[in-house]
C-alpha positions in Angstrom: 176.1 107.6 27.0 173.8 110.5 28.0 174.3 112.6 31.1 171.3 110.9 32.7 171.1 107.4 31.1 167.9 105.4 31.3 167.5 103.4 34.4 167.4 99.6 34.4 166.2 97.1 36.9 166.2 93.3 37.2 166.1 90.4 39.7 169.8 89.7 40.4 169.3 86.3 42.1 168.6 83.0 40.4 165.0 81.9 39.6 163.3 79.8 42.3 162.8 80.1 46.0 165.5 81.1 48.5 166.0 82.8 51.8 167.1 86.1 50.1 166.4 87.7 46.8 167.9 90.8 45.3 166.4 93.4 42.9 169.1 95.6 41.4 168.5 99.1 39.9 171.1 101.2 38.0 170.8 104.6 36.3 169.9 108.2 36.8 166.5 107.4 38.4 167.8 105.0 41.0 167.5 107.7 43.8 163.9 108.5 42.8 163.0 104.8 42.8 164.6 104.5 46.2 162.4 107.2 47.6 159.3 105.7 45.9 159.8 102.3 47.4 161.5 103.1 50.7 160.3 106.7 51.4 163.7 108.1 52.3 167.2 108.6 51.0 169.6 106.0 52.2 173.1 106.7 53.5 175.6 105.7 50.8 177.0 102.1 51.1 175.2 101.5 54.4 172.7 98.5 54.7 169.5 99.9 56.1 166.4 98.0 57.2 163.5 99.2 55.2 160.0 98.3 54.1 159.5 98.2 50.3 156.1 99.7 49.5 153.8 99.7 46.5 152.2 102.7 44.7 149.5 103.0 47.4 152.2 102.7 50.2 151.1 99.1 51.0 154.0 96.9 52.2 155.4 94.6 49.6 158.3 93.2 51.5 160.8 94.1 54.3 164.5 93.7 54.0 167.7 95.7 53.4 168.2 98.7 51.1 171.7 99.7 49.8 172.5 102.7 47.7 175.8 103.2 45.9 176.1 106.7 44.4 177.9 107.2 41.1 180.7 106.7 40.3 181.6 104.4 43.2 179.4 101.5 42.2 179.5 98.3 40.1 178.2 100.0 37.0 179.7 103.5 37.6 176.1 104.8 37.9 173.8 105.3 40.9 172.9 101.7 42.0 170.1 100.6 44.3 169.9 97.1 45.7 166.9 95.8 47.5 167.6 92.7 49.5 164.3 91.0 50.4 162.8 87.5 50.7 163.7 85.1 47.9 160.2 84.1 46.7 159.5 84.6 43.0 156.1 86.3 43.7 157.4 88.9 46.1 160.5 89.6 44.0 158.2 90.1 41.0 156.1 92.6 43.0 159.2 94.6 44.0 160.6 94.5 40.4 157.2 95.6 39.0 157.2 98.6 41.4 160.7 99.6 40.3 159.6 99.5 36.7 156.5 101.6 37.4 158.6 104.1 39.3 160.8 104.9 36.3 163.0 101.9 35.3 162.9 99.5 32.4 163.7 95.8 32.5 167.5 95.2 32.0 168.7 93.1 29.1 171.0 90.1 29.8 174.4 91.4 30.9 173.4 95.0 30.8 174.7 95.9 34.3 178.1 94.5 33.4 178.0 96.1 30.0 177.5 99.5 31.7 180.4 98.8 34.0 182.5 98.2 30.9 181.2 101.3 29.1 181.8 103.4 32.2 185.4 102.2 32.6 184.9 100.2 35.7 186.0 97.0 33.9 187.8 96.3 30.7 186.3 93.8 28.3 188.4 90.8 29.4 187.4 91.5 33.1 183.7 91.9 32.1 183.8 88.5 30.3 185.4 86.9 33.4 182.3 87.9 35.4 180.2 85.5 33.4 183.0 82.9 33.4 183.2 83.1 37.2 179.4 82.5 37.5 179.6 79.6 35.0 182.8 78.0 36.3 182.4 74.2 36.5 185.3 73.5 38.8 187.0 75.3 41.7 190.2 75.6 39.6 188.2 77.3 36.8 186.6 79.6 39.4 189.9 80.7 40.8 191.2 81.3 37.3 188.2 83.4 36.5 188.7 85.4 39.7 192.3 86.1 38.6 191.0 87.4 35.3 188.4 89.5 37.1 191.1 91.1 39.2 192.8 92.2 36.0 195.8 89.8 35.9 195.2 88.8 32.3 194.6 92.4 31.2 197.7 93.6 33.0 199.9 91.2 31.0 198.2 92.2 27.8 198.7 95.9 28.5 202.4 95.3 29.3 202.8 93.9 25.8 200.9 96.7 24.3 203.0 99.3 26.1 206.1 97.7 24.7 204.6 97.9 21.2 203.6 101.5 21.6 207.2 102.4 22.6 208.5 100.6 19.5 205.9 102.3 17.3 207.0 105.7 18.6 210.6 104.9 17.7 209.6 103.7 14.3 207.5 106.8 13.6 210.5 108.9 14.6 212.7 107.0 12.2 210.2 107.4 9.4 210.2 111.2 10.0 214.0 111.2 9.7 214.7 108.6 7.0 218.4 109.3 6.9 218.6 107.8 10.5 216.9 104.5 9.6 219.9 102.3 10.3 220.8 104.3 13.4 217.3 103.7 14.7 217.6 99.9 14.1 221.0 99.7 15.8 220.6 102.2 18.6 217.2 101.1 19.6 218.2 97.4 19.9 214.9 96.9 18.1 215.4 93.3 16.9 216.1 92.2 20.5 213.0 94.0 21.7 210.9 92.4 19.1 212.2 89.0 20.1 211.5 89.7 23.7 207.9 90.7 22.8 207.5 87.5 20.8 208.8 85.5 23.7 206.4 87.2 26.1 203.5 86.8 23.8 204.3 83.1 23.3 204.3 82.6 27.1 201.0 84.4 27.4 199.5 82.3 24.7 200.5 79.1 26.5 198.7 80.3 29.6 195.7 81.5 27.6 195.4 78.0 26.1 195.4 76.6 29.7 192.7 79.1 30.6 190.6 78.2 27.6 190.9 74.5 28.6 189.6 75.4 32.1 186.7 77.3 30.6 185.7 75.0 27.8 186.7 71.7 29.3 187.1 68.4 27.4 184.6 65.9 25.9 185.8 62.4 26.3 183.8 59.7 24.5 184.0 56.1 25.7 183.8 53.7 22.7 184.4 50.0 22.0 182.8 46.7 21.4 180.0 45.6 23.7 180.8 44.4 27.2 184.3 45.8 27.4 183.6 47.9 30.5 182.7 51.3 29.2 179.9 51.9 31.7 182.0 50.5 34.5 184.8 53.0 33.7 182.2 55.8 33.4 181.0 55.0 36.9 184.6 54.7 38.2 185.6 58.1 36.8 182.3 59.7 38.0 182.6 58.1 41.4 178.9 57.3 41.2 176.6 54.7 39.6 175.5 56.9 36.7 175.4 54.1 34.1 173.7 50.7 34.3 176.3 47.9 34.4 175.3 44.3 33.6 177.1 41.3 32.0 174.7 41.4 29.1 176.3 42.8 26.0 174.5 45.8 24.5 173.1 47.1 27.8 173.8 50.7 26.9 171.6 51.8 24.0 172.0 55.6 24.2 174.7 58.2 24.8 174.9 58.9 28.5 176.7 62.1 29.7 178.2 63.2 33.0 180.6 66.0 33.7 183.4 65.4 36.2 186.3 67.4 37.7 189.5 66.0 36.4 192.5 67.8 37.8 190.6 71.0 37.9 189.4 70.6 34.3 185.7 70.0 33.5 185.5 66.8 31.5 182.2 65.6 30.0 182.2 61.8 29.8 180.0 60.2 27.1 179.2 56.5 27.6 178.0 55.1 24.3 176.5 52.0 22.8 178.8 49.1 22.0 180.0 49.0 18.4 179.1 45.8 16.6 177.1 44.6 13.6 173.4 44.4 14.6 170.0 44.1 13.1 168.3 45.5 16.2 166.8 48.8 15.2 167.1 50.3 18.7 170.8 49.3 19.0 171.4 50.6 15.5 170.2 54.0 16.6 172.4 53.8 19.6 175.4 53.1 17.4 174.6 56.0 15.2 174.5 58.2 18.2 177.9 56.8 19.3 179.5 58.0 16.1 177.8 61.4 16.5 179.3 61.7 19.9 182.7 60.8 18.5 182.3 63.8 16.1 182.1 66.3 19.0 184.8 64.7 21.2 188.1 66.1 22.3 189.6 62.7 23.0 188.4 59.1 22.3 188.8 56.5 25.1 188.7 53.2 23.1 188.1 50.3 25.5 189.2 46.8 24.7 189.1 43.6 26.8 192.6 42.9 28.1 191.8 39.1 28.1 190.7 38.8 24.5 193.2 37.4 22.1 191.5 36.5 18.8 191.7 37.8 15.3 188.1 38.8 15.0 188.2 41.0 18.1 191.5 42.6 16.9 190.0 43.2 13.5 186.9 44.8 15.0 189.0 47.1 17.2 191.2 48.0 14.4 188.1 49.0 12.3 186.9 51.2 15.2 190.2 53.0 15.4 190.4 53.4 11.7 187.0 55.1 11.6 188.0 57.7 14.2 188.6 61.2 12.8 192.3 61.5 11.8 193.0 64.4 14.1 191.2 63.0 17.2 193.6 62.0 20.0 192.9 58.5 21.3 193.7 56.4 24.3 193.3 52.6 24.0 192.3 51.3 27.3 193.0 47.6 28.0 190.4 47.0 30.7 189.8 44.0 33.1 193.4 43.5 34.0 192.2 42.1 37.3 190.8 39.1 35.3 193.7 39.0 32.8 196.4 38.8 35.6 198.2 42.0 34.3 199.6 45.0 36.2 198.7 48.6 35.4 200.8 50.0 32.7 201.1 52.9 30.3 202.6 52.9 26.8 203.0 56.0 24.5 203.1 55.2 20.8 205.4 57.3 18.7 203.9 60.0 16.5 204.3 59.3 12.8 203.2 61.2 9.7 201.5 63.9 11.8 199.0 61.4 13.2 197.6 62.1 16.7 199.7 60.6 19.5 198.2 57.3 20.8 198.5 56.0 24.4 197.8 52.5 25.6 196.7 52.1 29.3 196.2 48.9 31.1 193.7 49.2 34.0 190.8 47.7 35.8 187.6 49.8 35.9 186.2 47.4 38.6 189.1 47.7 41.1 190.4 51.1 40.1 193.9 49.8 39.5 195.6 51.9 36.7 192.8 54.5 36.6 195.2 57.2 37.9 197.4 56.4 34.9 194.4 57.1 32.6 193.6 60.4 34.3 197.2 61.6 34.1 197.3 60.6 30.4 194.0 62.5 29.6 195.4 65.6 31.2 198.7 65.3 29.4 197.0 64.9 26.0 194.9 68.0 26.8 198.0 70.0 27.5 197.2 70.5 31.2 200.1 71.1 33.6 200.8 71.7 37.2 200.6 75.5 36.8 196.8 75.4 36.2 196.3 77.0 39.6 198.2 80.1 38.5 196.5 80.6 35.2 193.6 82.8 34.1 190.5 82.1 32.2 190.6 82.8 28.4 188.1 82.6 25.6 188.4 81.5 22.0 188.5 85.2 20.8 191.4 85.8 23.2 193.3 83.0 21.6 192.6 84.2 18.1 193.7 87.7 19.1 197.0 86.4 20.6 197.7 84.3 17.6 197.0 87.3 15.3 199.4 89.4 17.3 202.0 86.7 17.1 201.7 86.6 13.3 202.1 90.3 13.1 205.2 90.3 15.3 206.6 87.5 13.2 206.1 89.6 10.1 207.6 92.6 11.8 210.7 90.6 12.7 211.0 89.4 9.1 210.9 93.0 7.8 213.4 94.2 10.4 215.9 91.4 9.7 216.0 92.1 5.9 219.1 93.9 4.5 217.2 97.1 3.9 214.4 97.1 6.5 211.1 98.5 5.0 210.1 100.6 8.1 206.7 101.4 6.7 205.8 97.7 6.6 207.5 97.1 9.9 205.4 99.9 11.4 202.2 98.5 9.9 202.9 95.0 11.5 203.4 96.7 14.9 200.1 98.5 14.5 198.4 95.2 13.6 199.8 93.5 16.7 198.8 96.3 18.9 195.2 96.3 17.5 194.9 92.6 18.0 196.0 92.8 21.7 193.8 95.9 22.4 190.8 93.9 21.1 191.2 91.6 24.1 190.7 94.4 26.6 188.1 96.2 24.5 190.0 99.3 23.4 189.1 98.5 19.8 185.9 96.4 19.8 183.0 96.5 17.3 179.5 97.0 18.7 178.3 93.7 17.3 181.0 91.9 19.3 179.9 93.6 22.5 176.3 92.6 21.7 177.3 89.0 21.4 179.4 89.0 24.5 176.9 90.6 26.9 173.8 88.8 25.5 175.1 85.6 26.9 175.2 86.9 30.5 172.4 86.1 32.9 169.7 88.8 33.5 170.6 90.9 36.6 174.3 90.8 35.9 
């Protein structure tokens, strides 16, 4: 970046009307823009009542001005914040005045990108800013806040520090080849590699939990008509989001609703009943049911606990057979209140690599057994009681951790051989370190940064 980077400005509060709206400015001209709009230099980090004025000194708005001199600001640059009234028209006037006074409109995520480039945040922390804003549950928000505080980054850096130390020892051994075996024995290198692999495995488990909190699950409710899919949708949603009638085929389209299930955002999809039909509208609904199955994380297949005939069993078997082979499924035996059965849970054994299947007996109408279902969904997703202590992670973090694990596995294989090839061992250590450093942004391509920050909201 140049000594005096260009200055950016944007409205930092969401679109719409509100009591307060904020225009944020960052860059070398922030102080000049402050004088142009307010007519004075503000004391650093002190909220000051001020009138924001146009180019002819006409008042545009009145509010609070805050100035954060570099480097003690969010971006590491001079930052000006103008807190005024939250109407879109007045905020537009203030922003236009900032642009006329020497700023340009900020791109999405550009303030946070500058914070990253100026060393105020690492890349994982920068990503957690957007994750905190987008968090769909309180558990996800807390996890994002932990990532923003640097907890995830600190654990990654601890692993990197250990690898750097091992690489230093390896390079020393390569410089003195006659000491190769002494290096392996005296450095307790194999045990240290195993410890690094164990630490990485634990971090990967927590990262998977964090990815689950961030991405959530998609649970599709499928089954024959009138088995209670919409009733279960309403029960899990704790609201009448779906129409429920005794008439088969009431649901014709895929209805979605996102709920908080044990801290995990779960998108429920209620679908049209699956049955042979000549009705063109119902046919379209059934086609949409199978499209919803294609995007699902888990299939909730409802059957009527009272039904005991061959045709119904055959139809349900055909539905299960058509599900994608790798898709986890829960068979829900609904209407136990009418069947005279108690809530129950049965886990089928896993065979031939097939996804584990659970059978749950419940009543969507009374709620009996629904707790068994929610626990089962969370278990299938891999959620555990430690979700409150995890951090948010993204798909690229998981890929980096898996890549590092593969490199460490390769390093251990080389080191355990009768004549350890230290050059190959050193290369695997380098690969593991590079994969981990990509998480925090030490080694990140510009195109990756562009993708990450372009998905932020403007003003952040």
